[in-house]
C-alpha positions in Angstrom: 18.7 -186.4 -6.1 15.3 -187.7 -7.1 14.7 -190.7 -9.2 11.8 -190.2 -11.6 11.5 -193.6 -13.4 14.6 -194.0 -15.5 15.5 -190.3 -15.1 17.5 -189.2 -12.2 17.1 -185.5 -11.2 19.8 -183.8 -9.3 18.2 -181.2 -7.1 21.5 -179.4 -6.6 21.8 -178.6 -10.3 20.9 -175.0 -10.8 19.3 -175.7 -14.1 17.0 -178.2 -12.4 16.2 -175.7 -9.7 15.4 -173.1 -12.3 13.2 -175.4 -14.3 11.4 -176.5 -11.2 10.8 -172.9 -10.2 9.7 -172.1 -13.8 7.2 -174.9 -13.8 5.8 -173.9 -10.5 5.4 -170.4 -11.7 3.6 -171.6 -14.9 1.3 -173.7 -12.7 0.5 -170.7 -10.5 -0.1 -168.5 -13.5 -2.4 -171.1 -15.1 -4.3 -171.5 -11.9 -4.7 -167.7 -11.6 -5.8 -167.5 -15.3 -8.4 -170.1 -14.8 -9.6 -168.5 -11.6 -9.8 -165.1 -13.4 -11.7 -166.6 -16.3 -14.3 -168.0 -14.0 -14.6 -164.7 -12.3 -14.9 -162.9 -15.6 -17.5 -165.3 -16.8 -19.5 -164.8 -13.7 -19.1 -161.0 -14.0 -19.9 -161.0 -17.8 -23.3 -162.6 -17.2 -25.0 -159.5 -15.8 -23.1 -157.4 -18.4 -24.5 -159.6 -21.2 -28.0 -159.1 -19.8 -27.4 -155.4 -19.7 -26.2 -155.4 -23.3 -29.3 -157.3 -24.3 -31.4 -154.8 -22.4 -29.4 -151.9 -24.0 -30.0 -153.4 -27.5 -33.7 -153.6 -26.7 -33.7 -150.0 -25.4 -31.8 -148.9 -28.6 -34.5 -150.5 -30.6 -37.2 -148.7 -28.7 -35.2 -145.4 -29.0 -34.9 -146.1 -32.7 -38.7 -146.6 -33.0 -39.3 -143.4 -31.0 -36.9 -141.6 -33.2 -38.9 -142.6 -36.2 -42.1 -141.4 -34.5 -40.3 -138.2 -33.4 -39.1 -137.6 -36.9 -42.7 -137.9 -38.2 -43.8 -135.5 -35.6 -41.0 -133.1 -36.4 -41.9 -133.3 -40.1 -45.5 -132.4 -39.1 -44.4 -129.6 -36.9 -42.1 -128.4 -39.7 -45.1 -128.2 -42.0 -47.2 -126.4 -39.5 -44.3 -124.2 -38.7 -44.0 -123.3 -42.4 -47.7 -122.3 -42.5 -47.3 -120.4 -39.2 -44.2 -118.8 -40.7 -46.1 -117.7 -43.8 -48.9 -116.4 -41.7 -46.5 -114.6 -39.4 -44.7 -113.2 -42.5 -48.0 -111.9 -43.9 -49.0 -110.4 -40.6 -45.5 -108.9 -40.2 -45.8 -107.5 -43.7 -49.2 -106.0 -42.8 -47.9 -104.7 -39.5 -44.8 -103.3 -41.2 -46.9 -101.6 -43.8 -49.1 -100.1 -41.0 -46.1 -99.1 -39.0 -44.5 -97.5 -42.1 -47.8 -95.6 -42.7 -48.0 -94.6 -39.1 -44.3 -93.7 -39.0 -44.7 -91.6 -42.2 -47.8 -90.0 -40.7 -46.0 -89.3 -37.5 -43.0 -88.0 -39.5 -45.3 -85.6 -41.4 -47.0 -84.6 -38.1 -43.6 -84.2 -36.5 -42.4 -82.2 -39.5 -45.5 -79.9 -39.4 -45.1 -79.6 -35.6 -41.4 -78.8 -36.1 -42.2 -76.3 -38.8 -44.9 -74.6 -36.6 -42.4 -74.7 -33.7 -39.7 -73.2 -35.8 -42.2 -70.5 -37.0 -43.2 -69.8 -33.4 -39.6 -69.8 -32.2 -38.7 -67.5 -35.1 -41.6 -65.2 -34.1 -40.7 -65.4 -30.4 -37.0 -64.8 -31.2 -37.9 -61.9 -33.5 -40.2 -60.5 -30.8 -37.5 -61.1 -28.2 -34.9 -59.5 -30.4 -37.1 -56.4 -30.9 -37.8 -56.3 -27.1 -34.1 -56.8 -26.4 -33.2 -54.1 -28.9 -35.8 -51.8 -27.4 -34.6 -52.6 -23.9 -31.0 -51.9 -24.9 -32.1 -48.7 -26.5 -34.0 -47.7 -23.4 -31.0 -48.8 -21.3 -28.7 -46.7 -23.4 -31.0 -43.7 -23.1 -31.2 -44.3 -19.3 -27.4 -44.6 -19.1 -27.1 -41.4 -21.1 -29.6 -39.8 -18.7 -27.6 -41.2 -15.8 -24.3 -39.8 -17.3 -26.0 -36.5 -17.8 -27.3 -36.6 -14.2 -23.8 -37.5 -13.0 -22.4 -34.6 -14.9 -25.1 -32.4 -13.3 -24.4 -33.8 -9.9 -20.7 -33.1 -10.3 -21.5 -29.6 -11.5 -24.0 -29.2 -8.6 -21.3 -30.4 -6.2 -19.1 -27.6 -7.5 -21.9 -25.2 -7.2 -22.6 -26.3 -3.6 -19.0 -25.7 -2.7 -19.2 -22.3 -4.4 -22.4 -21.6 -2.5 -20.8 -22.6 0.8 -18.0 -20.2 0.0 -20.6 -17.5 -0.8 -22.6 -18.1 2.3 -19.6 -18.1 4.6 -19.1 -14.4 4.0 -21.7 -11.9 5.4 -21.5 -9.5 2.4 -21.7 -12.2 -0.2 -24.5 -13.9 1.7 -26.4 -10.6 1.6 -25.8 -10.3 -2.1 -27.0 -13.9 -2.6 -30.3 -13.1 -0.8 -30.7 -10.0 -2.9 -30.1 -11.8 -6.2 -32.6 -14.5 -5.2 -35.1 -11.9 -4.4 -34.6 -10.0 -7.7 -35.0 -13.3 -9.6 -38.3 -14.1 -7.9 -39.6 -10.6 -8.4 -38.6 -10.5 -12.1 -40.5 -13.8 -12.7 -43.6 -12.6 -10.9 -44.1 -9.0 -11.9 -43.7 -6.8 -15.0 -40.4 -4.9 -15.2 -42.1 -1.4 -14.8 -43.9 -2.4 -11.6 -40.9 -2.5 -9.3 -37.5 -1.0 -8.8 -34.3 -2.3 -7.1 -32.2 -0.4 -4.6 -34.4 2.7 -4.7 -33.4 5.7 -2.6 -36.1 6.8 -0.1 -36.5 10.3 1.2 -34.8 9.3 4.5 -31.8 8.1 2.5 -32.5 4.4 3.1 -32.0 2.0 0.2 -34.2 -1.1 0.4 -33.5 -4.1 -1.8 -36.8 -3.8 -3.8 -39.8 -1.5 -3.9 -43.1 -2.7 -5.5 -45.1 0.1 -7.0 -48.6 -0.7 -5.9 -51.5 1.8 -6.2 -52.9 3.5 -3.2 -54.0 1.9 -1.1 -51.8 0.3 0.1 -49.1 2.1 -1.9 -45.5 1.1 -2.6 -44.3 -1.9 -0.6 -40.7 -2.5 0.5 -39.1 -5.9 0.3 -35.8 -6.3 2.0 -33.7 -9.6 2.1 -32.2 -10.7 5.4 -30.2 -13.9 5.9 -29.4 -14.8 9.6 -27.4 -17.9 8.6 -24.7 -17.8 11.3 -27.0 -18.1 14.3 -29.2 -20.7 12.4 -26.1 -22.9 11.7 -25.1 -22.6 15.3 -28.6 -23.7 16.3 -28.5 -26.7 14.0 -25.0 -27.7 15.0 -25.6 -27.4 18.8 -24.9 -30.7 20.6 -25.7 -29.8 24.1 -28.8 -28.1 25.6 -26.7 -25.1 26.7 -25.4 -24.6 23.2 -28.9 -24.9 21.8 -30.2 -22.3 24.2 -27.4 -19.8 23.4 -27.8 -20.3 19.7 -31.6 -19.9 20.0 -31.2 -16.7 21.9 -28.8 -15.3 19.3 -31.1 -16.4 16.5 -34.0 -14.6 18.1 -31.9 -11.5 18.6 -30.9 -11.4 15.0 -34.5 -11.8 13.7 -35.7 -9.1 16.1 -32.9 -6.7 14.9 -33.9 -7.3 11.2 -37.5 -6.7 12.0 -36.7 -3.4 13.8 -34.4 -2.2 11.0 -37.1 -2.7 8.4 -39.8 -1.1 10.5 -37.7 2.0 11.3 -36.1 2.5 7.9 -38.6 1.5 5.3 -42.0 2.5 6.7 -42.4 6.1 5.7 -45.9 7.6 5.9 -47.1 9.1 2.6 -44.2 7.5 0.7 -44.5 3.7 1.3 -47.2 1.4 2.5 -47.8 0.9 6.1 -46.2 -2.6 5.9 -43.1 -4.2 4.5 -41.8 -7.7 3.7 -38.7 -9.3 5.1 -37.4 -11.9 2.7 -35.6 -15.0 4.1 -33.9 -16.8 1.2 -34.0 -20.1 3.0 -37.0 -22.3 3.5 -35.2 -24.1 6.4 -34.6 -20.9 8.3 -38.2 -19.8 7.6 -39.6 -23.1 8.9 -37.3 -23.1 12.0 -38.4 -19.5 12.8 -42.2 -20.4 12.6 -41.8 -23.7 14.4 -39.7 -22.5 17.3 -40.1 -18.8 17.5 -43.8 -18.0 16.8 -43.7 -15.1 19.3 -41.1 -13.4 17.1 -43.3 -13.8 14.1 -46.1 -12.2 16.0 -43.8 -9.3 17.0 -43.2 -8.8 13.2 -46.9 -8.6 12.6 -47.1 -6.0 15.4 -44.3 -4.0 13.7 -46.1 -4.4 10.3 -43.2 -6.5 9.0 -44.3 -9.7 7.3 -41.6 -12.5 7.0 -41.7 -14.5 3.7 -39.7 -17.3 2.3 -39.1 -17.9 -1.5 -42.3 -19.9 -1.8 -44.5 -17.5 0.2 -42.9 -14.5 -1.5 -43.8 -15.9 -4.9 -47.4 -16.3 -3.7 -47.5 -12.8 -2.3 -46.1 -11.3 -5.5 -48.7 -13.2 -7.6 -51.4 -11.5 -5.5 -49.7 -8.1 -6.0 -49.6 -8.8 -9.8 -53.4 -9.3 -9.7 -53.8 -6.0 -7.9 -51.5 -4.2 -10.4 -53.5 -5.7 -13.3 -56.8 -4.6 -11.8 -55.5 -1.1 -11.2 -54.2 -0.8 -14.8 -57.5 -2.1 -16.1 -59.3 0.7 -14.2 -56.8 3.2 -15.5 -57.4 2.0 -19.1 -61.2 1.8 -18.8 -61.7 4.9 -20.9 -59.3 3.8 -23.6 -61.0 0.4 -23.6 -64.4 2.0 -24.1 -63.0 4.0 -27.0 -61.5 0.9 -28.6 -64.8 -0.9 -28.2 -66.6 2.0 -30.0 -64.2 1.8 -32.9 -64.5 -1.9 -33.0 -68.3 -1.5 -33.2 -68.0 0.9 -36.1 -65.6 -1.5 -37.9 -68.1 -4.3 -37.5 -70.9 -2.2 -39.0 -68.7 -1.2 -41.9 -67.8 -4.8 -42.5 -71.4 -5.9 -42.5 -72.3 -3.3 -45.2 -69.4 -4.4 -47.4 -70.3 -8.0 -47.0 -73.9 -7.1 -48.2 -72.5 -5.3 -51.3 -70.2 -8.3 -52.1 -73.2 -10.6 -51.8 -75.2 -8.5 -54.3 -72.2 -8.6 -56.7 -72.0 -12.4 -56.4 -75.8 -12.7 -57.2 -75.4 -10.6 -60.3 -72.4 -12.5 -61.4 -74.2 -15.8 -61.0 -77.1 -14.5 -63.2 -74.7 -13.3 -65.9 -73.0 -16.7 -65.9 -76.4 -18.4 -66.4 -77.3 -16.2 -69.4 -73.8 -16.9 -70.9 -74.4 -20.6 -70.6 -77.8 -20.2 -72.5 -76.1 -18.2 -75.3 -73.3 -20.8 -75.6 -75.9 -23.6 -75.9 -77.8 -21.8 -78.7 -74.5 -21.1 -80.5 -73.6 -24.7 -80.4 -77.0 -25.7 -81.8 -76.6 -23.3 -84.7 -73.1 -24.7 -85.4 -74.7 -28.2 -85.6 -77.3 -27.0 -88.1 -74.7 -25.4 -90.3 -72.6 -28.6 -90.2 -75.6 -30.7 -91.5 -76.6 -28.0 -94.1 -80.0 -27.5 -92.3 -81.0 -24.0 -93.2 -84.6 -24.1 -92.1 -85.9 -21.0 -90.5 -85.4 -21.0 -86.7 -86.9 -18.7 -84.2 -84.7 -15.8 -83.5 -83.2 -15.5 -80.0 -84.9 -13.3 -77.6 -83.3 -10.0 -77.0 -80.5 -10.2 -74.4 -81.2 -8.7 -71.0 -79.3 -5.5 -70.6 -76.6 -5.5 -67.9 -77.1 -3.3 -65.0 -74.8 -0.3 -64.6 -71.7 -0.9 -62.6 -71.8 0.4 -59.1 
């Protein structure tokens, strides 16, 4: 227990203990509050200085703001003038741009129109060219179709020709027909005969009636195709030699037959023609067997192909024409005399006709004079002018008709 003056405090009493503890806590809190206040006062001193400085800064900022506002107002005024100037310039530029755009649009329109015209012309020309090209193409296709048809027909003809040439008799007939066709094209119909019978009983394919000399010339067609085809188809040298020997034998046999059968003195010319209906056979003969050709010359048998036969027949036609001209020389002189008489008679008649024309012109002129005078008299009668006029001269009498 503790004695505090007249009051005795019992330390074992819980209330007392609680009061003591509470008092101690109050003292501690007061002390802490005082300490904190001191510290806050010490800390608030710099803050107060900063607040004062901040207030001064705010004043300065406020003053600067007023200055800035003035400047902003000045800038706003200048900006208005600049804006007006810019608007005026923009209006001018816009007007110029509109003019330029309108001008460019007009130019573009003209250019587009010209381009359209050019394109139209080009397309029209291209269309015409295309149409022309298509027409030409169609014509060429038609020509190709026709040529294809001809080729197919020719293929059939070639097959038929192969069938013909494979047989000896038909091959001989083919040569004769080709010879007759060439002779008929080159000579008049009365200047040759086919399959004539000679005095020895031989029958050549064709006899040309030439005047003496040289006299009638025999043309006989020969076609040694088998030996020639064997020569062409030979693959070895031995086959080629055998085929060449056979080809030479056939040609010599044909030459000998023509020389012995168709050269008759006093009846035919002293030479004859052997017709080979193939240019290939003719070329092979002259290229590889020139000695056989010379043997034909010696035997007075001249070997001809379709081409050389036509040239020879043209020469014969000139000979026939010259001979017939000589035969008809008297008749020609007689016709010329009659022609001269006709020309003289025509000249006399033309002179008579010219005199008639002169007399007719003179009569027409006198008729015109009489018509003019008659017209003048009619005018005087119409105007009642009956003055005496000179009488017309007596008309010229017409000459008697001839």
